[in-house]
VOVEXSE-919911 format. One record per residue: x, y, z of N, C-alpha, C, O, CB in turn. Coordinates in steps of 0.2 Angstrom, whole numbers, plus 5000, padded with zeros to 4 digits. Atoms other than C-alpha are relative to their C-alpha. Glycine has a CB too. Layout:
residues N
XYZXYZXYZXYZXYZ
...
//
This chain:
residues 98
500650015008504850255049499750004998499349985003499949974996
500649975001503750305041499549934997499749894992500150084994
500350034999502250195042499950014988499950064985499650025007
500349985010501650135020499549994999499549935001500349974993
500650005004499850145013500149994996500750004994499550034999
500050035008499250094998499449975000499249935004500749964998
500749965001497750124989499849944992499649984989500150124998
500550045006497049994974499550024996499049994997499749965002
500650005004495950074961500149934992500549904988500050114997
499950055010495449944946499450044996498850074997499749865001
500849975006494749994931500550004993501049974993499550105003
499650025004495550024914500650085001500550145001499749984992
499449945000497350124915500649964999500849914999500250035007
498750035003499350104910500050025010499850065013500950144990
500150064995499550024927500750065002500750095007500149894999
499550005000501350084923500050095002500350105007500449964994
500149964998500950284924499450015005499350075008500150014996
500749974994499250284936500349985004500549925004499249975001
499850034993499850294952500450085003500750135000500649914999
499949944996500250434965500349995007500049945011499550045001
499450014994501450434980500050065004500150115001500850004999
500349934997500950554993500650005009500849965013498849995002
499350044994502250575007500150065006500550105005500949984994
499949984992501950655026500749975004501149935002499349985005
499649994996503050655039499849955005500049975010500150065002
500250084998502350485046500049954997499949894999499749995002
500450065005501950405031500050024994500050084992499449985001
500150035009501950345013499549974997499549914998500449954998
500650025003500450325003500049994993500350044990499550035002
499950005007500450284986499549954998499449905001500849974999
500250015006499150234971500149995000500650015003499850004996
499750025007499250114962499449984996498950005000500549945000
500250005005498250064947499949904999500449864999500550054994
499750055006497849894938499550004999499150045002500449945001
500550005006496549844925499849935002499249924999500450014992
500550064999496049644933500049995005499950055008500149954997
500050034996496049564946500649955003500949955009499649984999
499550035000497349454944500950065000501350025001499849964994
499649915001498749644942499650005008500049995013499650074992
499950004992497949654959500649945004501149955006499250005004
499550034998498749484968500750014998501150035002499949944999
499150005004500449494957500050095006500550095010500150024985
500149944998500049684966500249995008500650035011499350044999
500250034992499949614983500749955003500949955008499249944999
499350045000501449514983500550065003500750075009500249974992
499549944998502449674979499850055007500050075012499950054993
500349964991501649774993500249955009500349975014498849985000
499950044995501849635004501249985005501549965010499549934995
499449995000503749635000500250075003500650075007500249994993
499849934999503849815002500050035005500350085005499850034996
500549984994502949845021499850035000499850075005500050015004
501049965000501449915015499649955009499649905011499349944988
500150014992500749895033499050015002498750005007500650075006
500650055002498949895027499850044994500250074991499450005004
500150005006497949925011499150014998498649974998500349934999
500949995005496149995002500249974992500749984988499750094998
500149995010495549944985499150055001498750085005500049874994
500749955004493950034977499749945000499949885002500050054992
500650044997492349974976500149934996499849884998499150034998
500250055003492749854964500349925003500149875000500350014993
499850054996493349724973499749965003499449995007500350025003
500750034998492149594979500649965005501249965006499549944993
499550014992492549514997500349935000500649915005499450005009
499750034999493049364992501150014994501649984994499549945001
499249975002494649464982500350055003500850085002499950044994
499649974994494949544997500349955002500849975006499750045005
500050064992495049365007500649974996500949945000499349945003
499650005003496249344994500650045000501250015001499750014996
499449985000497349474995500249995007500849995008499950064999
499949984992497249485015500549914997501149924997499050015010
499850084998497949275012500850054997501150105000499649904994
499449945003499249355000500550055001500950074997500050024998
499749934998499749485011500149955006500349915002499550085001
499850024995499949395028499450035006498950075006500750035000
500749984995498849405044500450085005500150105011499749905008
499749964996500049565050499450064995499050094998501050004999
500349965004499249665035499350025001499049984998500149964995
500649995005497549745033499650044996499550104995499849985003
500449995007496249715020499750065001499550065007499649954998
500949975000494849845019500050014992500550004988499750105005
500149995006493749895002499650075003499450085009499649944995
500649944999492650044999499549985000499449964995499950044996
500850015001490750015001499750055000500050105000499749975004
500749935002489350144999499249935006499149875008499850004984
500650024998487650125008499550014996499450064994499850045005
500550025003486250044999499550044995499250024990499749985004
500149945004485650224994500449994996500449964991499950065002
499549985005487050254988500449974992500649994987500449995005
499550055007487750104977499350024997499249974993500549895001
500749985007485850164967500650044994500850034988499150075005
499849955002486850304964500950004997501150044992499950045005
499650025006488450234959499949944995499849944988500649985003
500150075008488350084950499450044992499550034986499149905006
500349935007487150234938500750024999500949995003499550095002
499249955000488750314936500449934998500349904993500450045010
499950075001489650164936500349964991500849944989499249985004
500250035006488750104919499950024994499949984990499649995001
499750005007488850204905500350045001500750064996499749994994
//
């Protein structure tokens, strides 16, 4: 059976159309979009039911958001979020604020 991995991207998206699936011999990788944190929490329940084993999120998620997603997913599904060094965060904040 293939492992399942999901990445969640939060922003201004059409969540029904803005998604992707990549398949390799041993892995199914999904990219999902959400517009807000409540949609992300609902998605976390779906991912758990679908057998996803690892979830990563974009940097728009706070540590508290990750903690709640981790609680939803349970103790056997790993959760991480993209983070940047302080130097890179300055550039990213500039990019995303415009």
